[in-house]
C-alpha positions as CSV (number, residue, x, y, z in Angstrom):
1,X,-46.7,132.3,45.4
2,X,-44.0,132.2,42.8
3,X,-46.7,131.9,39.9
4,X,-48.6,134.7,41.4
5,X,-45.5,137.0,41.6
6,X,-44.5,136.2,38.0
7,X,-47.9,136.9,36.6
8,X,-48.3,140.1,38.7
9,X,-45.0,141.5,37.5
10,X,-45.8,140.8,33.9
11,X,-49.2,142.3,34.1
12,X,-48.2,145.3,36.1
13,X,-44.9,145.7,34.4
14,X,-41.3,146.7,35.0
15,X,-41.8,149.7,32.8
16,X,-44.8,150.9,34.9
17,X,-42.5,150.9,38.0
18,X,-39.6,152.6,36.2
19,X,-41.6,155.4,34.5
20,X,-44.2,155.8,37.2
21,X,-41.4,156.4,39.7
22,X,-39.7,158.8,37.2
23,X,-43.2,160.7,36.9
24,X,-43.4,160.9,40.7
25,X,-39.9,162.5,40.7
26,X,-41.1,165.0,38.2
27,X,-44.1,165.9,40.4
28,X,-41.8,166.4,43.4
29,X,-39.2,168.4,41.4
30,X,-42.1,170.7,40.2
31,X,-43.3,171.4,43.7
32,X,-39.8,172.2,44.8
33,X,-39.3,174.6,41.9
34,X,-42.6,176.4,42.7
35,X,-41.5,176.9,46.2
36,X,-38.1,178.2,45.1
37,X,-39.7,180.5,42.5
38,X,-42.2,182.0,45.0
39,X,-39.1,183.5,46.7
40,X,-37.8,184.9,43.5
41,X,-40.8,185.8,41.4
42,X,-40.3,186.3,37.7
43,X,-42.3,186.0,34.6
44,X,-41.6,183.1,32.3
45,X,-41.3,183.4,28.5
46,X,-44.6,182.9,26.7
47,X,-45.0,180.4,23.9
48,X,-46.5,181.1,20.4
49,X,-49.9,182.8,20.1
50,X,-53.0,181.0,18.8
51,X,-52.7,183.0,15.6
52,X,-49.4,181.2,15.0
53,X,-51.0,177.8,14.9
54,X,-52.4,175.9,11.9
55,X,-54.9,173.3,12.9
56,X,-54.9,170.6,10.2
57,X,-57.6,167.9,10.1
58,X,-57.1,165.0,7.7
59,X,-60.5,163.3,7.1
60,X,-62.0,160.5,5.1
61,X,-65.7,160.1,5.0
62,X,-66.3,161.9,8.4
63,X,-69.5,163.8,7.6
64,X,-71.0,162.5,10.8
65,X,-68.5,164.3,13.1
66,X,-66.5,166.9,11.2
67,X,-69.0,169.7,11.6
68,X,-69.1,169.4,15.3
69,X,-65.4,169.1,15.6
70,X,-64.8,172.4,13.6
71,X,-67.7,174.1,15.5
72,X,-66.0,173.2,18.8
73,X,-63.0,175.2,17.7
74,X,-65.1,178.5,17.7
75,X,-64.5,178.9,21.4
76,X,-60.8,179.7,20.7
77,X,-61.7,182.9,18.8
78,X,-61.4,184.0,15.2
79,X,-57.5,184.0,15.2
80,X,-57.5,180.2,15.0
81,X,-56.8,178.9,11.5
82,X,-58.5,175.6,10.5
83,X,-57.5,173.6,7.5
84,X,-59.2,170.3,6.3
85,X,-57.8,167.9,3.7
86,X,-60.6,165.5,2.6
87,X,-58.8,162.4,1.5
88,X,-60.9,160.7,-1.3
89,X,-64.1,161.2,0.7
90,X,-67.2,160.1,-1.0
91,X,-69.6,161.8,1.4
92,X,-70.2,165.5,2.4
93,X,-67.1,165.8,4.5
94,X,-65.7,168.7,2.4
95,X,-69.1,170.5,2.0
96,X,-69.7,170.3,5.8
97,X,-66.1,171.5,6.5
98,X,-66.5,174.5,4.3
99,X,-69.8,175.4,5.7
100,X,-68.3,175.6,9.1
101,X,-65.6,178.0,8.0
102,X,-62.6,175.7,7.3
103,X,-60.2,176.1,4.4
104,X,-60.5,172.7,2.5
105,X,-58.3,170.7,0.1
106,X,-60.0,167.8,-1.7
107,X,-57.8,164.9,-2.8
108,X,-58.7,162.0,-5.1
109,X,-58.0,159.2,-5.0
110,X,-57.4,158.3,-1.4
111,X,-53.8,158.8,-0.4
112,X,-53.9,157.7,3.2
113,X,-53.7,160.0,6.2
114,X,-49.9,160.6,5.9
115,X,-50.0,161.4,2.2
116,X,-52.9,163.7,2.8
117,X,-51.1,165.5,5.5
118,X,-48.0,166.1,3.3
119,X,-50.3,167.3,0.5
120,X,-52.0,169.8,2.7
121,X,-48.8,171.1,4.5
122,X,-47.4,171.8,1.0
123,X,-50.6,173.2,-0.5
124,X,-51.4,175.5,2.4
125,X,-47.7,176.4,2.9
126,X,-48.1,175.8,6.6
127,X,-44.4,175.6,7.4
128,X,-44.0,179.1,5.9
129,X,-47.0,180.7,7.4
130,X,-47.3,179.3,10.9
131,X,-44.9,178.5,13.8
132,X,-46.9,175.5,15.1
133,X,-48.9,172.7,13.4
134,X,-51.6,171.1,15.4
135,X,-52.7,167.8,13.9
136,X,-56.3,167.1,14.8
137,X,-58.5,164.0,14.1
138,X,-62.0,164.6,12.7
139,X,-63.7,163.2,15.8
140,X,-61.5,165.0,18.4
141,X,-62.5,168.0,20.5
142,X,-59.9,170.2,22.2
143,X,-60.4,171.1,25.9
144,X,-61.0,174.8,26.6
145,X,-57.6,174.9,28.1
146,X,-55.7,173.1,25.3
147,X,-53.7,176.1,24.0
148,X,-53.4,177.8,27.4
149,X,-51.7,174.7,28.8
150,X,-50.0,173.4,25.7
151,X,-48.5,176.4,23.8
152,X,-46.4,177.4,26.8
153,X,-44.3,174.4,26.4
154,X,-42.8,175.9,23.3
155,X,-41.4,178.7,25.3
156,X,-38.5,176.3,25.9
157,X,-36.6,176.3,22.5
158,X,-35.6,172.7,23.0
159,X,-39.1,171.5,22.8
160,X,-40.2,170.6,19.3
161,X,-43.4,168.7,19.9
162,X,-46.1,168.7,22.5
163,X,-48.0,165.4,22.8
164,X,-51.7,165.8,23.4
165,X,-53.2,164.0,26.5
166,X,-55.9,161.8,25.2
167,X,-59.3,161.5,27.0
168,X,-62.4,159.7,26.0
169,X,-65.3,161.7,24.7
170,X,-68.3,160.2,26.5
171,X,-71.0,162.1,24.6
172,X,-72.8,160.9,22.7
173,X,-72.9,157.8,24.9
174,X,-72.8,154.3,23.4
175,X,-76.4,152.8,23.3
176,X,-75.2,149.3,24.7
177,X,-73.7,148.2,27.8
178,X,-70.8,146.4,26.1
179,X,-70.1,149.7,24.2
180,X,-70.0,151.7,27.3
181,X,-67.7,149.0,28.9
182,X,-65.4,149.2,25.9
183,X,-65.2,153.0,25.9
184,X,-64.5,152.9,29.7
185,X,-61.6,150.3,29.1
186,X,-60.1,152.7,26.6
187,X,-60.2,155.5,29.0
188,X,-58.4,153.4,31.6
189,X,-55.8,152.5,28.9
190,X,-55.3,156.3,28.3
191,X,-55.0,157.0,32.1
192,X,-52.6,154.3,32.8
193,X,-50.3,154.9,29.8
194,X,-50.2,158.7,30.3
195,X,-49.9,158.9,34.1
196,X,-47.7,155.9,34.6
197,X,-45.6,155.9,31.5
198,X,-45.6,159.0,29.3
199,X,-45.3,161.5,32.0
200,X,-42.1,159.9,33.3
201,X,-40.8,159.4,29.8
202,X,-41.1,163.0,28.9
203,X,-38.7,164.1,31.6
204,X,-35.9,166.4,30.5
205,X,-33.1,163.9,30.9
206,X,-35.1,161.0,29.7
207,X,-36.9,162.2,26.5
208,X,-38.1,158.7,25.5
209,X,-41.7,159.4,24.6
210,X,-42.4,156.8,21.9
211,X,-45.5,158.5,20.3
212,X,-46.8,161.9,19.7
213,X,-50.3,160.9,18.9
214,X,-51.7,162.2,15.6
215,X,-55.2,162.8,17.2
216,X,-54.3,166.2,18.8
217,X,-50.7,167.0,19.1
218,X,-48.4,170.0,18.1
219,X,-45.1,170.2,16.2
220,X,-42.9,173.2,15.5
221,X,-43.2,173.7,11.8
222,X,-39.4,174.3,11.5
223,X,-38.8,170.6,12.0
224,X,-41.4,169.3,9.4
225,X,-38.8,169.4,6.6
226,X,-36.7,166.9,8.5
227,X,-39.5,164.4,9.1
228,X,-40.5,161.8,6.6
229,X,-44.2,162.0,7.3
230,X,-45.4,159.7,4.5
231,X,-42.8,157.0,4.7
232,X,-43.6,154.1,2.5
233,X,-45.2,150.8,3.8
234,X,-46.5,152.1,7.1
235,X,-50.1,151.8,8.3
236,X,-50.0,155.0,10.4
237,X,-47.7,158.0,10.6
238,X,-47.6,159.2,14.2
239,X,-45.2,156.5,15.5
240,X,-42.9,157.2,12.6
241,X,-43.0,160.9,13.0
242,X,-42.1,160.5,16.7
243,X,-39.2,158.1,16.0
244,X,-37.9,160.5,13.3
245,X,-37.6,163.2,16.0
246,X,-35.5,160.9,18.2
247,X,-33.5,159.4,15.3
248,X,-32.5,162.8,13.9
249,X,-32.1,164.4,17.4
250,X,-34.5,167.2,16.5
251,X,-35.4,168.1,20.0
252,X,-37.4,167.2,23.1
253,X,-41.0,166.1,23.4
254,X,-43.2,167.6,25.9
255,X,-46.1,165.9,27.7
256,X,-48.0,166.6,30.9
257,X,-51.3,164.8,31.8
258,X,-52.9,168.1,32.7
259,X,-51.8,170.0,29.5
260,X,-53.1,170.0,25.9
261,X,-56.0,167.7,26.8
262,X,-58.2,166.6,24.0
263,X,-61.3,164.3,23.9
264,X,-61.7,161.7,21.2
265,X,-64.5,159.4,20.3
266,X,-63.4,155.8,20.9
267,X,-64.9,152.6,19.3
268,X,-67.9,151.2,21.0
269,X,-68.2,147.9,19.1
270,X,-65.7,144.9,19.3
271,X,-65.3,145.1,15.5
272,X,-64.2,148.7,15.4
273,X,-62.1,148.3,18.5
274,X,-60.2,145.3,17.0
275,X,-59.7,147.0,13.6
276,X,-58.4,150.2,15.3
277,X,-56.0,148.4,17.8
278,X,-54.8,146.2,15.1
279,X,-54.0,149.2,13.0
280,X,-52.2,150.9,15.9
281,X,-50.2,147.8,16.6
282,X,-49.3,147.2,13.1
283,X,-48.1,150.8,12.6
284,X,-45.9,150.5,15.8
285,X,-44.2,147.2,14.6
286,X,-43.8,148.5,11.1
287,X,-42.1,151.7,12.6
288,X,-39.8,149.7,14.8
289,X,-38.8,147.6,11.8
290,X,-38.1,150.7,9.7
291,X,-35.7,152.3,12.2
292,X,-32.5,150.6,13.1
293,X,-31.4,150.3,16.8
294,X,-29.0,153.0,18.1
295,X,-27.1,153.2,21.3
296,X,-29.2,156.0,22.8
297,X,-31.5,156.2,25.7
298,X,-34.7,156.2,23.6
299,X,-33.8,152.9,21.9
300,X,-32.7,151.3,25.1
301,X,-36.0,152.2,26.7
302,X,-37.9,151.1,23.6
303,X,-36.1,147.8,23.7
304,X,-37.0,147.2,27.3
305,X,-40.6,148.1,26.5
306,X,-40.8,145.7,23.6
307,X,-39.3,142.8,25.5
308,X,-41.8,143.3,28.3
309,X,-44.7,143.7,25.9
310,X,-44.0,140.6,24.0
311,X,-43.4,138.5,27.2
312,X,-46.6,139.9,28.9
313,X,-48.6,139.4,25.7
314,X,-47.5,135.7,25.5
315,X,-48.3,135.2,29.2
316,X,-51.7,136.8,28.8
317,X,-52.6,134.7,25.8
318,X,-51.5,131.5,27.6
319,X,-53.1,132.4,31.0
320,X,-56.6,131.2,30.2
321,X,-55.4,127.8,28.8
322,X,-53.1,127.5,31.8
323,X,-55.9,128.2,34.3
324,X,-58.1,125.7,32.4
325,X,-55.5,123.1,32.5
326,X,-54.8,123.7,36.2
327,X,-58.5,123.5,37.1
328,X,-59.0,120.4,35.1
329,X,-55.9,118.7,36.8
330,X,-57.2,119.7,40.2
331,X,-60.6,118.2,39.5
332,X,-59.0,115.0,38.1
333,X,-56.8,114.6,41.1
334,X,-59.7,115.2,43.6
335,X,-61.9,112.7,41.8
336,X,-59.0,110.1,41.9
337,X,-58.7,109.9,38.1
338,X,-55.1,110.4,38.1
339,X,-53.2,107.5,39.7
340,X,-50.0,108.6,38.0
341,X,-49.9,111.8,39.9
342,X,-49.3,113.9,36.9
343,X,-52.4,116.0,37.3
344,X,-51.5,116.8,40.9
345,X,-48.1,118.0,39.7
346,X,-49.6,120.2,37.1
347,X,-52.1,121.7,39.6
348,X,-49.2,122.3,42.1
349,X,-47.0,124.0,39.4
350,X,-49.8,126.1,38.1
351,X,-52.2,126.9,41.0
352,X,-55.3,128.4,39.4
353,X,-56.1,130.9,42.1
354,X,-52.6,132.2,42.1
355,X,-52.6,132.6,38.2
356,X,-56.0,134.3,38.4
357,X,-55.0,136.6,41.2
358,X,-51.8,137.6,39.4
359,X,-53.9,138.8,36.5
360,X,-56.9,140.3,38.3
361,X,-55.3,142.1,41.2
362,X,-52.7,144.2,39.4
363,X,-55.2,144.9,36.6
364,X,-57.7,146.0,39.2
365,X,-55.3,148.5,40.7
366,X,-55.2,150.2,37.3
367,X,-58.9,150.4,37.3
368,X,-58.9,152.0,40.7
369,X,-56.4,154.6,39.4
370,X,-58.7,155.3,36.5
371,X,-61.7,155.7,38.8
372,X,-59.9,158.2,40.9
373,X,-58.5,160.2,38.1
374,X,-61.7,160.3,36.1
375,X,-63.9,160.5,39.1
376,X,-66.0,157.7,37.7
377,X,-67.0,155.2,40.6
378,X,-68.7,153.0,38.0
379,X,-65.2,151.9,36.7
380,X,-64.8,149.9,39.9
381,X,-67.7,147.6,38.7
382,X,-66.6,147.8,35.1
383,X,-63.1,146.8,36.1
384,X,-64.2,143.2,36.7
385,X,-64.6,142.8,33.0
386,X,-61.4,144.6,31.9
387,X,-59.0,141.5,32.1
388,X,-60.9,140.1,29.2
389,X,-59.9,143.2,27.1
390,X,-56.4,142.9,28.2
391,X,-56.2,139.4,26.8
392,X,-57.7,140.7,23.5
393,X,-55.0,143.4,23.4
394,X,-52.4,140.8,23.8
395,X,-53.7,138.7,21.0
396,X,-54.0,141.7,18.7
397,X,-50.4,142.7,19.6
398,X,-48.9,139.4,18.6
399,X,-51.0,139.1,15.5
400,X,-50.0,142.6,14.3
401,X,-46.3,141.6,14.9
402,X,-46.8,138.6,12.6
403,X,-48.5,140.8,10.0
404,X,-45.8,143.3,10.2
405,X,-43.1,140.7,9.5
406,X,-44.9,138.6,6.8
407,X,-47.0,141.2,5.0
408,X,-46.9,144.6,3.7
409,X,-49.5,147.4,3.8
410,X,-50.2,150.9,2.4
411,X,-51.5,153.8,4.2
412,X,-55.0,154.0,2.8
413,X,-57.6,154.3,5.5
414,X,-61.2,153.6,6.5
415,X,-62.6,155.5,9.4
416,X,-64.5,153.4,12.1
417,X,-68.3,153.9,12.5
418,X,-69.0,157.2,14.4
419,X,-71.8,158.0,17.0
420,X,-73.5,161.1,15.7
421,X,-73.9,164.0,18.2
422,X,-77.4,165.2,18.9
423,X,-76.3,168.7,18.0
424,X,-75.1,167.8,14.5
425,X,-77.2,168.2,11.5
426,X,-76.1,167.7,7.9
427,X,-75.6,170.7,5.8
428,X,-78.0,171.0,2.9
């Protein structure tokens, strides 16, 4: 029972309990406020309009998806301004972007996403011309309600960034079962992290959101001058931009799982998945190493998260060897091949069923949550395979930590392979 509880706690997580509870309290407080405001009706201040938003897409060899992404923005009307910076692309990314009405800057050679963003912000004078900057990935589509639900957060002058809520883009579907399984697992990760972590972390008196994801999030342009977007030696920029907001006390970060929703195309091959997760993890560890610890709530929460992340990753990596050792010891004891009694002691200390249940049960609870939120019952079957991906994630987390400590990297990038949409056709 003790082994089961330890593994269960590490797989489910203390942070999940803390921030899940905080999120529940936010829901309760919102309901109480709605009841109170119904007795005293009054209009709330509006946020910026769509014409005050600059949408900036940094792209590198994205001809397969860039046209569809820009075309999807037509639903927001002609007042939306779309800018594309083609960073060292060797394909038709820039040509397709212009053909779909975007204003395009071409850079050569490849500067990396962060360097491309800085160049575009300066070239297009975004901070001077617009109140809000929306950073959008080339494979990401905004929901129809993105601006209606997200821009209102800026009515609070203390809010300087709105973190987009990530959701998986299921069309076009992966042609393989493994690919669909991998995409479903990524959607479960999104749901678990955003509902059980980020919503609670974004509370007014917490404000400890660790990342404003660069795939579809908004910043007040007034703080861009205070953020070192293209910091040297970082693989990705979004963790560092978020840490800069906290380190320099620029303001609060807003997030709600039903606001500013965007859909992104996730990897459907193990190779692309590993490369993407390794890049994200490396960027996280590099950013943690770049920023010194401060006695503030954000860094205290971050320290707790890191401690639990490392411990859970080690446990997950060692879990399969521990189960194998335990099963082998049990078989040896049953066959009478261990007169010394050592095998029986190992099997008693590491009961295989308890270890396996400690991994599978809490992990499957996350799958049930994802199935309910996404209304996809098929996840209940897919969830039987998800513990494997949890172990892969743990290995990648520890590997990236070692890479961050013992090696350096630049910001140059290579986009993962994309699944072309049926509606897309190349521009001649």
